[in-house]
LOTORGU-869634 format. One record per residue (C-alpha): z, x, y; residue in one letter. Coordinates in steps of 0.5 Angstrom, whole numbers, plus 2048, in hexadecimal, padded with zeros to 3 digits. Each point is the difference from the previous one (the first is absolute). Layout:
! LOTORGU-869634
ZXYa...
***
This chain:
! LOTORGU-869634
7D9869704x7FD7FA802x8037FC7FBx807802802x7FF801807x8057FB804x7FC7FB805x8027FD806x8027F97FFx7FB7FD804x7FA803805x8057FD806x8058057FEx7FB806800x7FE7FE807x8077FF803x8028077FDx7FA803804x8027FC806x8078027FFx7FE808800x7FA800805x8047FC805x805805802x804803806x7F9803803x7FE7F9802x8067FE804x801807803x7FA804800x7FA7FB802x8047FD806x800807802x7F98017FFx7FE7FA804x804802806x7FD807800x7F97FE7FFx7FE7FB804x8047F97FEx7FB7FB7FDx7FA805801x8048047FAx7FE7FA7FBx7F9802801x8008077FCx8067FD7FCx7FB7FA7FDx7FA8057FFx8048057FCx8037FA7FCx7F97FE7FEx7FD8077FFx8068047FDx8067FB7FEx7FD7FB7FCx7FB8047FCx8068057FEx8057FB7FEx7FB7FD7FCx7FE8077FDx8078017FEx8027F97FDx7F98007FCx8028077FDx8077FE7FEx7FD7FA7FDx7FB8037FCx8048067FEx8067FC7FEx804806802x804804805x7FD805805x8008067FBx7FD7FC7FAx7FB7FC804x7FD806803x8008047FAx7FC7FB7FCx7FB800806x8008087FFx8058057FCx7FF804806x8027FB805x8088007FDx802804806x7FE7FA805x8057FB7FCx805806800x7FF801808x8017F8801x8078017FCx802806804x7FF7FD807x8037F97FEx8068047FDx800804807x8007F9804x8057FD7FBx805806802x8007FE807x7FE7F9801x8067FD7FDx804803805x7FD7FB805x8037FA7FBx807804801x800800807x7FE7F8800x8067FF7FBx804804805x7FE7FC806x8007F97FCx8088017FEx801802808x7FD7FA802x8057FB7FEx805803805x8017FD807x7FE803805x7FB8047FCx802807800x7FA803804x8017FB805x805804804x802807801x8068027FDx806803804x801808801x8068037FCx8047FF807x7FE7F9800x7FF801808x7F87FE7FFx7FA8007FBx7FE8057FCx7FC805804x7FA8017FBx8007F87FFx8007FF808x7FA805801x7FC7FD7FAx8017F97FFx8057FC7FBx7FA7FF7FBx7FE807800x8078027FFx8017FC7FAx7FA8027FDx800808801x808801800x8037FA7FCx7FA7FF7FBx7FD8077FFx805804804x7FA805801x801807801x7FD804806x7FA8037FCx7FD8017F9x8048067FFx8077FD800x7FF7FC7FAx8077FE800x8047FC7FAx7FE7F97FCx8027FA804x8047FC7FBx7FE7F9803x7F9801800x8008037FAx8047FA7FDx7FA7FC803x7FB8047FDx8037FF7F9x8017F9801x7F8800802x7FE8037FAx8057FC7FBx7FC7FA803x7F98037FFx8028027F9x8037F97FEx7F97FD803x7FC8057FBx8048007FAx7FC7FC7FBx7F9801803x7FC7FB802x8057FB7FDx805801806x7FB803805x7FC7F9800x8067FC801x802804806x7FA801804x8007F8801x806802805x7FE806803x7F97FE801x8017F9803x807801803x7FE804806x7FB7FB802x8067FB801x803805804x7FA802804x7FF7F8801x8077FF803x800806804x7F97FE803x8037F9802x806804803x7FC805803x7FB7FB804x8067FD803x803806803x800801807x7FA805801x7FD7FF7FAx7F97FF803x800806804x8008047F9x7FB7FC7FDx7FB800806x801808800x7FE8007F8x7FA7FB801x7FD803806x7FA8047FEx7FF807803x7F98007FEx7FF808802x8048017FAx7FB7FF7FBx7FC806803x8078047FDx7FE8037FAx8088007FEx8007F9801x7FB8007FAx8038057FCx8077FD800x7FD7F97FFx7FD8037F9x8078047FFx8047F9801x7FB7FC7FBx8008067FBx808801800x8027F9801x7FD7FE7F9x8038057FCx7F98047FEx8018067FCx8077FF7FDx7FE7FD7FAx8047FA801x7FA7FC800x7FD8037FAx8077FF7FCx8017F8802x7F97FF7FFx8008037F9x8057FA7FEx7FB7FB801x7FB7FC7FBx7FA803800x7FC7FA802x804800807x7FC7FF806x803806803x7FA800806x8037F9802x807803800x7FE807804x7FD7FB806x8067FC800x805806800x7FD804805x7FF7F9805x8077FE7FFx802808801x7FC800807x8027F9802x8078027FFx7FF806805x7FE7FC805x8057FA7FFx806805800x7FD803806x8007F9804x8088007FEx801807802x7FD800807x8037F9801x8078047FFx7FD806803x7FE7FC806x8077FD801x8048077FFx7FB803806x8017FA804x8088007FFx800807802x7FB7FF806x8057FB803x8068037FEx7FD806804x7FE7FC806x8077FD800x804807800x7FB802806x8017FA804x8088007FFx800807802x7FC7FF806x8037FA802x807803800x7FE807803x7FC7FC806x8047FA801x7FA7FC7FFx8017F87FFx8007FE7F8x7FA7FD7FEx7FC804805x7FD8057FBx7FB7FD7FBx7FB8047FBx7FA7FE805x803803806x8048067FDx7FB805802x7FF7FE807x808800801x8018077FDx7FA803805x8047FC806x8068037FEx7FE8077FFx7FD800807x8057FD803x8068037FDx7FE8077FDx8068037FFx8047FA7FDx7FA7FF7FCx7FF8077FDx8078007FEx7FF7FA7FBx7F98027FEx8028047FAx8037F97FDx7FA7FC802x7FB7FF7F9x7F97FE801x8007F97FCx7F97FF7FDx7FE7FB7FBx7FA8037FEx8048077FFx8057FC7FBx7FA7FD7FCx7FC807800x8068037FCx7FC8017F9x8058017FAx7FE7FF7F9x8048027F9x808800800x800800808x7FD7F9800x8047FD7FAx807803801x800801808x7FB7FB803x8017FA7FCx808801800x7FF801808x7FD7F9800x8047FD7FBx807802803x7FE7FC806x7FE7FA7FCx8057FA800x8038007F9x7FE8077FFx8038017F9x7FB7FA7FDx7FA804803x8038067FDx8017FE7F9x7F97FD800x7FC806803x8048057FBx7FF7FC7FAx7F97FF801x7FF808801x8048007F9x7FB7FB7FDx7FA804803x8038077FEx8027FE7F9x7F97FD7FFx7FD806801x8048047FCx7FF7FC7FAx7F8802801x802807801x8058017FAx7FA7FC7FBx7FB805802x8058057FDx8037FC7FAx7F97FD7FDx7FD8077FFx8078027FDx8017FA7FBx7F88017FEx8028077FEx8017FF7F8x804807800x8057FD805x8007F97FEx8018027F9x807803802x8027FC806x8017F9801x7FD7FD806x8067FE803x8028087FFx7FA802803x8017FC806x807802801x7FE807800x7FB800805x8057FC805x8058057FEx7FC806802x7FD7FD806x8077FE803x8038067FFx7FA804803x8017FA806x807802802x7FD806804x7FE7FA805x8077FE800x802807803x801801808x7F9803800x7FD7FB7FBx7FC7FC805x7FC806802x7FE8017F9x7FF7F9800x7FB800806x7FD8077FDx7FF7FC7F9x7FD7FA803x7FB804804x7FE8057FCx8017FF7F8x7FA7FB7FFx7FB7FF805x7FB8067FEx8027FF7F8x7FE7F8800x7FA801804x7FD8057FBx8037FC7FAx7FC7FA802x7FA804802x8008037F9x8017F97FDx7FA7FD803x7FC8067FEx8028007F9x7FF7F87FFx7F9801804x7FD8067FDx8048037FAx8017F97FDx7FA7FD803x8007FA804x7FB7FC7FCx8048017FAx8067FE804x7FC7FA803x7FF7FE7F8x8078017FEx8027FB806x7FB7FB7FEx8028007F9x8077FF802x8007FB805x7F97FD7FFx7FE801807x7FB805803x802805805x7FD7FF807x7FC805804x805800805x8058037FBx7FB8057FDx7FE803807x807800803x8038047F9x7FA805800x7FF802807x8037FD806x8088007FDx7FF8077FEx7FD803806x8057FC804x8068047FCx7FC806801x8007FF808x8087FE7FFx8018067FCx7FD805805x8037FD806x8078017FDx7FF8077FDx7FD802807x8067FD803x8058047FCx7FC806801x8007FF808x8077FE800x8038067FCx8078007FFx8037F97FDx8047FD806x8067FB800x8047FD806x807802800x8067FC803x804803806x8077FD800x801803807x7FA7FD803x8007FA7FCx7F98007FEx7FB8037FBx7FD807802x7F97FD803x7FE806804x8028057FBx7FF7FE7F9x8048047FBx7FC8047FBx8008037F9x801807800x7FA8037FCx8048007F9x8017F9801x7F97FE802x7FD8037F9x8057FD7FCx7FF7F9803x7F9800800x7FE7FB7FBx
***
């Protein structure tokens, strides 16, 4: 097997493949949210600590296992112990779950990319109602960007019970997304190795362009100050540490088997320790870099909304009380409002329901992650930029590169064990196996293009992999250290690379990292038990917002079937 196994063309190809897989949408739409929620700059303290005690050691472990065993996840763990084949199978199943729903993000990115060439952007204004006498009522109650996302893109149903039909436009975009993935993995490392140069590097080019543009936007400094102002009291918040550990764990893509699959195509003498450090540091740097870009854009959006609110209130009061133009300013607005309320109580009470409380801090405090950040907050900011079509094209092209790069790793985790199997590979060529995997995933993924598809996406995203991955990686570390034997594994690595394993890696593998994973596992398990019923947020078209106070819940049957 070792003689005929395909290899990466060079070590740089392998590093780019790992970066392309690890650096994904989570760096862009989850890390900034966690910074916002847990103390801004102070969140970097638990994040960096978790990188050192969890991220780098576990990444090195998986790369070392793949390079030593030179097989996919199933074969690698079977080699360590015949009783551990289930660990590899579990990795493949979780990767299959992820692939089913993850590629729909690329479908949405394609959808927005195609619409980015329109002038004006279709999410920049509300459409007219059926009578052409005003704007659509749902759009007016929500916003033009929310309307385009929930109504035009998803055509979302009121609840999970109303599945509706498959939306043909998102379905075609999903077919296109899977076709692109298939072409990228068609010939294994030969084709994937060339694609990863683009999927790993182009997002950085777009982020740099966006950084330059973002820093020149009005109000960008407000967002950056908000991000980097540390709130040291959050260091005493256990959830900040739990989320830092979780972000490191899932951002690197541990437990899926993708890293083991990539490393199995390395030369045995490859310095996987150096590559583990490089990939983990680049991944964390990208999260921080993407946060700077995000918060500069976020600051612009918040400042724009705040100033727009001030203009509306100022105009309303100026016209109602016949004030002199320019008399009302942001500095004296509250004082004048108090005077008008006392001097003209009846008149002021008539206009009071129309006076909004304008606050820059409350605009910045609005915490959004995931699809809400990617397809609502960013598009809200983009529509107000000059040459908005250009920035929209660049942004959604970047999302596509990040999404496709992650999908290459997800599919590699599934395909490598299948192509390693003599039974399967003797009957089907590699291209046919790849095609069948993509076809099955695409067919199942059509569920996420239905009217209730976004609800299923949120449920899969929240519940499909968390506990499973923690358990998989915990068993991996125990298997290497206590079943295969840490000394034996250490001697194998020294024989392969010619370098001794330092005490730091051994301490992390044998003690610190497993204890940390157990703590995370207990936290999430208790959180699921305390939460009780699985929940999702439903879109209320009559109100034009998500049901935040009354979250829709599964009935008992759905709860049992969706508990992965």
